[in-house]
N, C-alpha and C positions, 0 to 999 in steps of 0.2 A: 366402837370408839359409838358418841352422840351424834344422828348426823339430825335434830330435831334444835342444837341448840344456835351462838350465830356464827359468820363465817369467823368471826376470827379464832371459834372456837376448833372450827371443820379443818379451816387453813390455816393452821398457827404465823406460815408464812404473806403472809397477802396483803396488811400491811404490811410491811417491809419493802414489799418490790415498790417498783418508781417504774415513771414511767417515760417516750423516749422525750427532752426537749427539748425545744424548739433549736436551741445554739446547736443540738445534736442533727438537726436532719436540718440544719442552712451547709452544717457545713459537709455533708454524707454529697448532700445535692452541689456545690458546689465540685469538691472530688469528681464525682459522674459526668456534671459536665465541661471538667477541663479534658477527662480520658475520652468521653465523646467528642469535644474539637478538637484532640486528637488524629483521634483514627479518622473524622469526616475527614478535617484535613491531608489526611496518610492515604485514605482511597476517593479522590480527586484526582490530584498527583496522581496515582495512580491511572487510573482511567485517560486522564489525555495524556501524558507522556506513552503508553497505550498506542494509546487512538494515533501520533507524532508519527511513535514508533514501527506502526507497520502502516504508514503514507512512505515513510521511508521509504522500507522493505517494497515498496511497490514497486514505486520508480522505480530504483536503483536495478531491477529483478526485471520491469521494465527495458530500461534502455540493455541491461548488463543480456540477452535472451536476440533484444534484434539485433546486437553486434555481431552475435555468434549469426547469425543469420542470414547480416548486411555481409560476413567476414567472409564466413562459406562460401555464399555468392559471384561474393567479387573478385575470390582466386579462381573458378572457377571460368566467372568472365571473360572474353575479350575485348569485348564496347557493351557501352553506354548509350539508350536511346533516351533521349528526355518521351515524355506522355501527356497528354492531354487533360483536360480533364479532372477527376477522380486522379489520377492514375499518376501517377512521380518518373518508372519511366522502367525500361527492360533490360535487362541484363544475360551478354547475347552470348553464348559458344564461339567459339571460335571459328567450329562447321552449323551453329544457327537449328540442329538440332534441336536446342532447350534453350530453355527463357527460365527468365528469373522473373514478375512484370512483379511492382508492390508500387503499392494504391491505398487512397482513404479510405476507407469505409465508417462512411458519416454515423449510421443509424448506430453502431458499436464503438464510434471514436478506437476504429484503432488503427495500426498502417498492419500490411496483409500482403502475404509471397505467395502468389500462386505460380507453380511450374508448370515447363509446359513444354513439351515434349512436341516436337512434327507437327504442330500446330492442336494439339489439343488440349485443354488445361484435365491437367493430376493426381494434384497436391494444393490442397490452399489449405494456409494456415495465417494464422493474428503472428505476428510477432513482438505486437506492441498494445497494450490492454487502453493507455491511462496517455492518449493523446487527443486535446479535446478538443483541434483543430485544426482543415485540410493547411492549414500551412506553419502548426511544429513542426511538421519536417518538410526537410528540401536537398532532394540528392544534384549534387556540377561531378563537370567531371575536368580534368585536368589532363592532354595524355594518359595515361593509365593510370594515372592517381583518385579510386571517388572517394567524394567528400559528404558526407550524409551527415546534418544538422536535426535533433533530434530534443524535441522540450516534450520531457511528459509531464500530467499532473496528477496529484492523488487528493483530496480533500483541499489543505490549504501550502501542501507543503508541493513545493517545482522547481526540475531536476534539469537543466539541458546541457547538450553536449555535440559534439563535435566531432566526429569519426573518420582515420583516411585509412581505404583500407588501398592496396596496391591491384589492377585487373593483371590479372594475363597476359604475358607479349601478345602482339599479333601473329 
């Protein structure tokens, strides 16, 4: 084949191939925009639902853990002594050898449980982490019934519960 000829002679299909028309480009761009819009909407909803779901799980877990610790301690205690300042109160064993002091940690915004044996601090546990204000937790008693109100907040989600525990008879 002679390469010195015209492009039509060297490449016989050169004149027969056409480019993409403006209509085809617009159709392709429209389809791409629709697909991108669907994907973007799905991603935004995914992240919003995930953030909401995580907040719900955090406050639900917070309240469950707090109620487990409080329930355990209330079953062992025979009395509740109201506290002052950031201390909500103390659950006392019948022989006063063990005490469970509940207080508010303003720095961590948490409900804290301290186990005291014979006046010496043994352990400290954070039992609820999403307590924004000291007034979000309250303790009250009526006879051997201990009522604890807890409000847990994570992000825009807020959950409040009143939990009642029966203390050991004296």
